[in-house]
Structures are given as structure tokens and as C-alpha cells.
N, C-alpha and C positions, 0 to 999 in steps of 0.2 A: 164497264167502259174504262173507269180509272185504272183497274188492274191491267186491262189490255193495253192502255196507253203507257203504263209504267213498264210493261214487258217489252213493248215496242221500243221505247226510249233506251232500255237496257241493252237490247240487241243492237240498236243503232250505235250506241256508245262503244260497244265492244268492237264493232266493225270500224268505227272512226279511229279508235286507239290502235287498231291493227293497220291503219293506213289504207283502208278499203273504202274510199269515198263513194265509189260507184255502188258498192253494196249498201251503203247508208241510204242512198237515193232509191235503190231497188226495194229495200225493206219498207220504206215509206209509201212507195207507189203500190206495193202489194197489200197495203192495209189502208185503203182510202177512207178518210173520215175518222179513223180511230184516234189519230193524234192531232186533228185539225185545231183543237183548242188547248193542246198540251205544250207548255213552255219548253220543256226539254226536247220534245220531238221537233218542234219548229226550229229551235236553235241548231240542233244537229243537222237537220235538213238544209237550212240556209247555209251553214258553213260548208257542207258537202257540195251544194250547188255552186257556191262561190269558188271552191277549190277546183272544181272540174270545168270552170269557165261558163257555167250556166247563169250568167249575171242577171238576166231579166227574171229568171225564176227565183234567184236568191233575193232579189228586191221584193218580190211578192211575199216570200216567206218572212222576211224581216219586217215588212209593213204589217203583216198580221201579228207578229210579235209585239210591235210597238203599239198596236191597238189593244192588244191583250194586256201588256204591262207598260203603259206610257211613262212610268216612273223609273224605269231601268235604263241608265245611260248606255250600258253595253249594247242594247238592242238598237238604239238610235245610232251609235257608233258603227255597228255592223251595217245598218241600213245605209249610212252615208258612204261607206266604202263600196258597198254593192252598187249603189247608184253611180258613184264615180267610175267604177269599172264598166258599168253599162252605158256610160256616156251622158247620163242625166246630171250635169254638174250643178244645176240650180237646186234640184231636190237634194243632192248630196250635201250642199252647203247648209241648207235648212236643217237637215237631219243632224249633221255634225255640230251645228250651232246649238241645237237642242241638247245634244249629248254633253256639250261643254257647260251649258246652264246647269245640268243635273250633277256634273262632276267636273268643276272648274280646275281641279288639280290632278286630273287624270292625264298622265303623259302620253298614253296611247291615243287618246282623243285629240290632244294638241298636235301630235305627230301626223295623224290622218288629216287634220285641217291644213297643216303645213304642206303636205303632199298635194292636197286638192288645190291649194293656192299656186303651187308650182305648175300643175296641169293647166291652170287658168292663166299662168304667167303673171300672177300678182305677187311679184318678188318681194317687195318690202313686207307684206303681210306674211308671206311664207317664212321669211327670215325671223320675224317676231315670234310666230307660233312655234317654230322648230327650236329656236333658242330657249323658249319657255319650256318646251318638252325636255330638253337636255338639262336645264337647271333642276327640274324635278327628278329626272332619272339620268344622272351623269354617265352611266354605263350603257345607255340605250344606243347601241352602235348605229342602227339604221337612222335614228334621229340625228346623230352627230354627222353622219354622211350627208343627209339631205340638208341639214343646216349649213354645212360647209359649202354645198352647192349653191344655196340661196345667198350666202354671204359673198361667194365668189362673183355671182352676177351683180350683186348690189355694190361691189367694190369695197366691202368691209374685210380688208385683208387680215387685220389682226384677229378678228373673231374667227375667220376662216382657219387661221393657224391654230387657234385654241381648240376648235372643233376637231381638228385632225391630230391632236396630241394622242399618242398611243396607238396610232393607226397600224404600226408595225405588228401589234399583237391582236389585231382584229381577226375574227374568223373569216374563212373564205366567203367572198361575196358572189351573188349571182352575176353572170357575165356582164349584163348591161350596166348594173351598178358598179361593177369593177372597172369598166371603161371610164365612167364618170369620175370615180375616185382616183384612178391613175392619172387622168388628165389634170385634175386639180393638184395632186401631189407633184406632178411635173412642174407646174407653174411655180410651186413653192420650192423647187430645187431638190426634191426628195426622190432622186432617180431610183435608188435601190429599193425603196419601199414601194414605189410605183410598179417596178418590174415584178416584185414579189406579189403584189396584188393581182397582176395579170396572170402570173404563173399559177396562182391558186384559184383563179376564177372558176366558179361552178358553171360549166357549160351543159345545158340540157341535152338530153338525147333527142334524136329526131332530125327533121329537115333543118331546123334553126341552127344546129351545131356547126355546120360548115360555114355559114355566113358569120357566125360569132367568132369562130377561130380566125377567119380572115380579118375581121375587125381588130381582134387582139394583136395579130401580127402587124397590122398597119399602125396600131397605137405604139407598138415597140419601135417601129421605124421612126415615128415622130419623136419618141422619147430620146432615142440615140442621137438623132439629128439636133434636137434642142440642146443636148449636152455636149455638142461638138465631138461626138463619137461617130464620125462619118463612115468609117469602114464597117463598123457593126451595123449601121443603118443600111448600108448597101447589101450586106449579107442577109439581113432580115427581110429586105425587100424581095428576095427571091422566093419567099413564102407567100407573096401576094402577086402572082403573075397577072399581067394585063389581060391575057386571053381568058383566064379563069374569071376575072371580074366581068369581062364582056359576056361571058356565058351564064352569069347568074340570072335567076328569075327576075321578072320585071319589078316585083315588089321588094327586092333586096336593095333598096335605095341606099340605106346607111352603109352597107358593106361596100358597095361600089364607090360611094362618095369618099369613104375613109381610105379605101385603097388608092383611088386616083390622087387624093391629097398626099398620101405617102410618097407616091411616085413623083409628084410635083415638087415637094420640098427637096428631095434628093436631086432632081434635075436642076433646080435652082443652084444648089451647092456645087454641082458639077459644071455649071456654066451653060447648061442646055436650056436656054431661056425660052426658045420657041416651043420646045417640048413641054416645058412647065406651063406656058400660056395655054396650050391646047388642052392640057389636063385640067387646069382650073376652069376653062370654059365648059368642059364636060361636067365638072362638079356643079357649076352654076345652073346647068341644064336640068339637074335632078333634085337638088336640095330645095326645101321649101321653108325651113325655119330661118329666122333673121340672123341668128348667130352663125349658122353654117354658110349662109349667103355672104355675110360680111367677110368671113375668113377667106372664102374662095375669091371674092372680088378684090380684096387687098392683095392676095397672092397674084392674081391676074394683073393688077395694076403694076406691081413690082416687075413681073416678067416682061410686060410690054414696055415699061420704062427702060429696062436694060437693052431692049431691041431698038430704042429710040422711036418707038411708035407712040409718041407723046399724046396725040389727040385721043387715041384709043385708051391709053392709060388713064387720062383724065375722066373719060366716060366710065371706066371701071371704078374709079374712085367715087364717082357719083352713086353708083350702085352700092358700093361698100358702105358709104355713110348713110344712105337711105335705110339700109338694113340695120345698121348699128343704132340709128335713131329709133327704130322700132323696138329694140331692146331697151333703150333708155326710157322710152315712153312707158314701158311696163315696170322698169326698176326704179326710176326716179323722174316721174312726169313733170315735177316742178322745174326741172332743169331746162325744159323746152319752152318755158314762158319767155316772152321777148325781154323782160327786165331781169331775168335770172342772172345770178353771179356765180359762174362755175369756179371761180377762185375767191371764195369769201375772205380769205386772209388778207387780200390786198387792201381791205378797208381798215385794217388794224395798224394804225400808224402812231409812232412816238415822235413828237416834235422836239425841237431843241429845248423849249421851255419845260416840257415834261421831263426830259432827260436830266435837266439841271436839278430836279428834285430827288433823283435817285441817291440814296445814301450809300456810301462805300461799303462793300462786303468783301471779306476774304475769299479768294478764289485760287484755283490751281495756276501755276506758271505755264508758259507756253509749251514746255516740254511734256507736261502731263495733261495738256488739253487736246481735244481732238483736232484734226485738220478737217475743216468743213469744205466740201466740194459742192458748189452751188451753181445755179444758172438755169436758164429756161431749158426744158427738156429738148433733147436732140442737138445740144450745143457742144458735144464732145466730152461730157462728164464721165461717161463710161471709159473712154480711152484714158483719161487722166487717172481715174480710179485704178485701172489696171497697171498703169505706170507706177503709181505709188505702191501698190500691193506687191510689185515685183522687187521692191527694195526690202532687204532683211530687217530694217528698222521700223517698218510700217505694217499694219494689218488693216485690211478693209473688210467690211461686213456685208457687202452688197447693198442694195437699196432698201433702207428701213425707214419707217415713219415714226421713229422714237421721239423726235422733237415735237411732232404733232400730238403724240400720246401724252407728253408732259403737259401740253396746253390743255388737253382734255381733262387731265387729272386736276389741274388748277381749277377749271370750271366746275368739276364735280364737287369740290370742297367749298364752292362759293366764291372763289377768287376770280376777279374780272381780268381778262387778258386783252390788251397789255397794261391796262391802267394800274393794276395792283402790283406790277413789277417794281414800281417805285417804293412801295412799302414792305417788300419782302424782308423778313428777318434773316439773320444768319442761319438760324435753324431751318427756315423754309427753304433757302437756297441749297443748303447742305442736303436736305432731304430730297429735293428735286434732282440734284446731281447723283445722289446715291441710287435713286430710282432709275435714272438713265443708265448708270453703269451696271445695274443689275440686269437690265434688258440687254445691254451689250454683252454681258458675261454669258447669257443664255445662247448667244450666237457665236461668240468668240471666247470660249472658256480658257483658251491658252494665250490670251492677249498679253498677260504678264507686263513686262516693261516696254513693250512695243508701243509706238504711237498709233493711235486709232485714226482711221480715215472714215469719216461719216459722209458718204456721198448720197445726197438726195437733192435733185435739182431744185425742187420747190421749197427746200429749206431757205431759199433766197427770200421767202416771205416771212420767215421766223427769226430774223436777225435780232429783234429785241430780246427774246428769250435766250437765244444762243449767247449773246454778249452779256446778258445778265449773269448767266451761270459760268461762262468761260470767256471773260473779257480779254484774256491774252491769247485766245485761239487764233491760229492762222486760217484765213479764209481765202479760197481760190474761186474767183468768179469766172466761169467759162463763158466765152463769147464766140459767136460765129455769125456770119452774115445773116441778118434777120430774115431775109427772103429764103435762104437755104434752110434756116430753122423752121420756118412756117411750112415749107414744102415737105420737109421730113416729117413733121408732126402730122400733116394732113395725110401722109401716105402710110401712117402707122396705125395699127389696131391696139389702142390702149385699153387697159382693164377698167379704169375708173370711169363710172358713168359721167361724172362731171367733165373729165377730160375728153371723153367721147363726144359730149355735147359741144364743148368748145372747139374741138378740132374738126367739126363737121363742115365748117365753112371758113374761107379765108378771112372775111370781114370779122367774124367773131373771134377767130384765132389772133388776128392782128390786134384787136382791142385788148384781148387777154395779155398778149405779149407786152403791149405798151403799159398797161396798168401794173403788171408785175414788176417791170423795170423801174417805173416811176416810184413805186413804193420802196423797192430794194435800194435804188440809188439815193433816195432821200435818207434812208437809214444809214447808208455808208457815210453820207455827209454829216449826219448828226453824231454818230457814234465814233467815227474815225478809227475803225479797226484796222488791223494789219491785213491788207487785201492785195492779192496778186491777180491782175487781169490776165487770163489765159486764153489767148486768141487762137482758135482752131487753125485758121489759115497760116498763122506764123509757125505753128508746130509742123504743118505740112511742108512749108517752104524751107524751114531751117530746124530740123528735128534736133540736131546736136546742140544748137544754141538754146532751144527750148529746154532741153534736159539740164543744161548748165544754169539757166535762169531758175528753174524749179529747185535745183540743189541749193542755190544761194538763198532763195526765199525761205526755205525750210532749214537752212543752216546745217546741211548734210555734208560731211567731209568728202564722201565718194558718191557722186550722183550717177555713176555709170550703170548701176543696176536698173535704174528707171527705164533704160533702153530695152530691157529684156521683157517688156510687157506682153508681147505676143506669145512667147513660150509659157509665161506664167498663166496667161488666160487659157491656153490649151490645157495646162495641167489642172486648172480649177474646174474645167468642164462646164459647170452651170454658172451662168451669168444672167441675172434676172432683169435684163433690159433687151429691147429690140436689137441692140448692137452686139449680141452675143457672138455672132459669126464674124463681124468685121474686125473685132479687137483681137482675134486670133491670127490676124495677118499684119504685116508691116503697114506703117502709115502710107496712105495713098492720096493723091490729089483728085481722085475720081468723084468725090462728094463735094468738091468746091465748085460753086457756080452752077449747080444742077438746076436752080430755079430759072435760069435764062431760057431754057427750053419751054418754060410755061409762063413767060413774061406777060403775055396777054391777060392771063388770069390774075396777075399781081397788080396790074395798073390801078384798079380801083382802090387797093389798100395801101399804095405807096404813100399817100398823104399822111396816113396814120403812122407809118413806119419811119417817115423821113427824119423826124427829130432824133430817132435812135440810130439811124444810119449815119447821120452827121456826127452825133455824139461819139459813136464808136469808130468813126473813121472809115466807113464803108461807102461805096459809090453804087449808083444804079445806071 
């Protein structure tokens, strides 16, 4: 019997190495009982069964292996994967947990646990395990891809960027994974890499090939549109005909939804809002996952709003936020607690007494300090950034969380923020500035002598650190009618789970707005920095006058290049905010007073907003 089992295992191994998984199974079935207790036979049989989609049979084989050799982590790992593929997620988790106990530093086990958690939509756990796997095996491409996906959902943008470093050199990915990877790369502004990933995607043979090619073409449409390459998007859309989508089999849900979304985004850019609304309605009728429903419902709301169908638009927003909260519930459930604080930085305040204890430190003059563009999101910060970037003396780096990263670094070395800003030594401050400038250099290697523009709206909550490191910096605080700001936030799909939670209701959003400005304005009073209030409505009413005011504030001899922002934005292509399309066009009054059409929904939150309406000179 041992000799027979050994010969059987040898024959199966030869077939497996030749890529003949079916022959492996046939050999085992033709010799029933011979290898029933042989480790090599069971392992090869289980792998062949799994490779050919016989998941339940693979589970049986690996269960037998685990009973035979309970001390081998590999068999528990294989059992976990087989159970996951068979849909038995509870048993899969138990098997993978046992594999991890036996081999806690096995990157493959951690990867499979992370993938299981993604299937279960337990995103924070998925992120942790996958990052652990990459730490153990930095060149583990599949782990890096899935870790980036989990970081993307959890709003961990910096880790997401790190996971995708070197993606240009990754081997071709299976088509489904390529679609995910291209989508994430697009959000990070890496258009060429994303297109290359799609071009090299491994499309399987058989019936699935057609639908996957349609999905890849639809993804290209979305990439081109997101990068303001509308003509290329329109040409690519010809590869995704509506009649072909309609003729797909009933189970080709993803292909139809991707195709309809591609047509919808182009229709919106072309001003065909009714067509876009009808397409988004079709997407909502077929997609079942929360992220897909949220994306479609936000698109539908925008299309209905453009048609002045405001009641229907508000209903669509309700669908969108309900779906997004489903994602938040999986990614960051603590944010849904009634007492949660989506903007925790608002609690970090430096009063006048504390500021008086700050010892003077040497710092760069205003000419070598960044220009910080701040304000509540959707207040016109992107428009201003593009105006500044259009001037040859300035360089912007799109929206980055570098100031927040510095605060994290302080905490990592045991420094309290903001309390320990008072005791920073000159060496501490110099090191923090150097770290900041290194991060900037990774994004803008050609900054040279240009003045840096750091546009991040919620840097408004980080003024203590900004002014400790750059006390001479020029700060531009963007303002817009608070009700228009809230409406625009409520109508946007943000990436951050915290911002998704806050923007899900007007009462919560109004409270966040008030708390943010209370902290920011208090710091402006304490630190007395050089601040320009940049009112969106004034820019719309008198653009030339706004350009002159901006030039005077920044002490620029010739302010006229600021007016060329639209052309500059078109040249840049990728702009990492929801305003990427608007800023490629001249300033318009269309966004002023939009909230009036939804006044009834704002009445309950006006008491919260009234102090800020009065302070900033707005009326209701």
C-alpha cells in the first residue's frame, strides 16, 4: 500500500506540474482507497479540486488532511481558502485562525485572512491583516493590491498610496483585480498606470471574456472623464453600445451597471441630464452592493437637481446616504454612535494663555513659507488652488494630508498635540519642517524656488501646528454661504468614512460646520496670522477685483495669470476633488443660492448656522 500510494502521488504530481488538474482528479478516482491516508495524495487532490472549482470536494480533502496532520498550518490555510470559496465563511475563519496560530508570521495565511475579511466586509480587520502580510512580504503583489483596496474603503489614503508604490511594474492582473486596481489608481491620479493595468489585464477565455472586456472599456471611459479627457471618453464609449448592454445575459449585472454608469457620466458632461438620470435609475435597479448603490444614487441626485426636480433629487440623496452608511457601518462602525465626533481635531484648541508660553523659534520668512488654502469643504478651495497654480510663481500639489501626517508623527514619538507645541525645541521644529518638505518633494520634485500652495480644506483645524512651523505663512480662508456649503457636501460622495458619516444628515453636518469654524476662528483670534477671507460669491460677482485682491495679499507684481485657472486646470487633467469638472470652466453664478430650492430641509438647522451666517455677512 505505501508503495502504491507513493506511485500514485508521483503520477499526480507529474500531472499537476504539467497543468493537468483534471488528470490529477482522474488518477485519484481510479485508485479509490489507495491514497486515502496519504498526505501527498490528499494535498494534490485538494489543490486540483480547488483549481477546477470543485470547492465542496476540496473542503472534504483538506478536512481529511487536517485530521491527518493537525500540526501543519498549510493544510488549515488551504482548508480556509476552500471553505471561503465554497461559501462557508464561518468555517473558513476558524480554519485560517488555526493556521495563523500555527504560523503567525506566514504572509500567505495573513493574506487569506485579509481576503476573507473583505468578503465578509469587515474592512478594518482586512486592512490590518493585509498590511501585516505586506510587512512580512513586501513584494507580495496580491497582498499589496488587496491591502490598497481595504485602505481605500477605510479612508487610509496614505497607506493606500504606499501599497501601490511600484504598481507600474507589477505583472498583469486577472481582469477583475485589474478593474479594482485601475479604479483605485484613478482616484490617486495615476491615469497612465491605470490605463496600462487595464491594457494588460488577463481576460479568461470563454463566456466571461465578453462581459469583462465591456467592463474594461467602461472603466476606460470613467478614467478619461475623471481626467477631463472628454473626447477620448466619448470615443471609448463607442466600445460599450447600449444595445449590447441590453442584450447581455441576466446574470451580467456588473457589466451592465458599469456600462450604464459610463454612459451616464458622459451624458452629464454633455448636459444631457435627463438621459443621465434614466441611466442612473437603471443602475440602481440592478446593483445590490452599498458602494454601487451610493455611487448611482449620488449621480441620479445630481442629474435630477440639474433638471430642477428637487424633491426627487432629495429622495435620491436619501438612498445614497443610506447606502454609504452601510459601508461606514462595516468600515468604521464607531462613527455611527450618537456621540461620535467625525472631526476629532475640533477638540484640540490652543488658548491665549497657552500661546503665551510658546518660546520663539526661528522659522522661514513668508516668501519661503507655503500658502495655506483652508476652509470647510465645498467652499471654493479648489477654484482658488487652480487660480494660484496658474501663476508661474506658485505650485500646488493637489489635496494632501501632510499636516495631519506631521501631527501623527508627533504622537508616534510621544509628543502631545497641541500641548507639546509650546515646548518644541528648534531642532524639533526644524525636523518637522524637513519631514513636511520631504513629503512635498515626493509630489513636487521640481518645486525649486516656487511658492508652495498647500490646499487642504480641513487644515483649518490644524492652525496651531501650521503657525508653529510657518508663523509667517499666508493663509487664505475660503468662505461661501453656509447653506450652499452644506448642500454641496450633502450631495457629494466623499471617500473618508468620517466625512461620509458627518455628511449623511444636515443636522450632523451643520454641527460639524459650526464646531470647525468655532475652533478655526478662535485660533485666528489667538495667533493673529496673516489671513485673507476669500468669499466665493464675491469672486463670482467681481472676478477681476478678486484677482487684484489676491495679488495684493500675496504681494505679486502681476496678478493677471491667476485669471487663467480654467486653461491650467484643463492642462493638469487630474484634480483630486469633486470640483474637477467645474474648475475647467470660467467662474459661474450657477452654484450661488442653490440651497434655496431645498429651503424646507434647511429650516431645522438654521438656528445652528445663524451665528455663522451673521458673522460672515450672509442672509437667509
